[in-house]
N, C-alpha and C positions, 0 to 999 in steps of 0.2 A: 745260254738259258739262265745259268746261275747269276751272271752279272745283271741281267734284266730283272730278275726277281729281287735282288738286293737294291737296285736303283729304284724300282717301283715301291718297295717297302719303305725306303728312306724318304722318298717323295711324299708318300701317303702320311707317314709319321710327321713330316714337317708341316704339311697342310693342316692336320688335326691339331698339332701343338700351336700353330699360328692362330687357328680358330679359337682355341682356348685362351690364348693371350688376348686376342681381340675381344672376346666375351668378357674377360676379366677387366679390361680397360674400358669397356662400354664403347668400343669403336664400331663404326658401320662395317658391315660385311662379315660379321662374326658367324651369323647363322649360315650364310652361304658357304663359308670355308669349312664349317663343321659338317654340313650335309655333303659337300663335295668330297671331303676326306673320307667320310664313312662310305660313300657310294663307290669311290675308287677302291677302297679296301674290300668291299663286298663283291663288286662286279669284276674287278681285274686281279687284285692281289691274291685273294684266297684261292681262286681256281688255278692261277698260274703257279702258286706255291705248291698246291696239291699235285699238279702235273709234274713239277720238278721233283718232289719227293717220291712220287710213284716211279718215275724214270730212274731215279737214283737207287730204288730198291729198298728204301727204308720207310715204309708207311707206319706211322705210330699208331 
């Protein structure tokens, strides 16, 4: 569970950072990468991270 949370978080961060790079360089596909990265973060990463923290017993 911990490894999947870390991998998904790293992947999401890479997609968002790549989207910002594309946006800065005015390359095609920047909007799609930003939307995809934010959607992955909202739909997959945040709930998976919350479940991981809940199971670990340390809910902030």
